[in-house]
C-alpha positions in Angstrom: -7.4 3.2 7.6 -8.3 1.1 4.2 -6.5 -2.2 4.3 -4.9 -2.0 0.7 -1.9 -0.2 -0.7 -3.1 2.5 -3.4 -0.1 1.9 -5.5 0.9 -1.8 -5.3 -2.5 -3.2 -4.5 -1.2 -5.4 -1.5 -3.9 -6.6 0.8 -3.8 -8.9 3.7 -2.9 -12.4 3.4 -4.2 -15.2 5.3 -2.4 -18.0 7.1 -1.9 -20.1 10.3 -0.4 -19.7 13.5 1.0 -23.1 15.0 1.4 -23.4 18.7 4.1 -25.4 20.4 1.5 -28.3 20.7 0.9 -27.9 16.8 -2.7 -26.6 17.1 -3.6 -24.2 14.2 -5.6 -21.2 14.5 -6.3 -19.0 11.6 -4.2 -15.6 11.6 -3.8 -12.4 9.2 -0.7 -11.0 7.7 -1.4 -7.5 7.4 0.7 -5.3 4.9 2.5 -2.4 6.8 0.5 0.5 5.8 1.5 4.3 6.2 -0.6 7.4 5.3 1.7 9.9 3.4 1.1 13.3 2.0 2.6 14.1 -1.3 2.5 17.5 -3.6 1.7 16.8 -7.1 2.8 19.5 -9.3 0.7 18.3 -12.4 -2.5 18.1 -10.4 -1.5 21.6 -8.5 -2.6 19.9 -5.3 -1.4 17.6 -2.3 -2.9 14.1 -2.1 -3.3 11.9 0.9 -2.1 8.2 0.0 -2.5 5.1 1.9 0.7 3.1 0.9 2.8 0.3 1.9 6.3 0.5 3.0 7.5 -1.0 -0.4 5.3 1.4 -2.2 7.0 4.4 -0.5 10.4 3.1 -1.6 9.1 2.7 -5.1 7.9 6.5 -5.1 11.1 7.6 -3.8 12.9 5.6 -6.7 10.5 6.3 -9.5 9.0 9.8 -8.5 5.3 10.8 -7.4 4.4 11.6 -11.1 5.3 8.3 -12.4 3.5 6.5 -9.4 0.4 8.7 -10.3 0.5 7.2 -13.5 0.6 3.7 -12.6 -2.1 4.0 -9.9 -4.5 5.3 -12.9 -3.5 2.5 -15.3 -4.8 0.3 -12.1 -8.1 2.4 -12.0 -7.4 3.9 -8.6 -9.0 7.1 -8.0 -6.7 9.9 -6.7 
């Protein structure tokens, strides 16, 4: 699975874990990515998208057609 959201562009962030003794070690904060299939009437087909949970909520709110338009503006291939 790819490590970025196709709609929002969310990628992993990096930081440090701090133990009880305050030793610092590198860690990675991954976005909560899910794979979803959507039927897009204007394209006449189904597409499989890798989305963060925030992007899934955005699609529920604005609709898949508007979300596809946003993805194309970002230069994302669908």
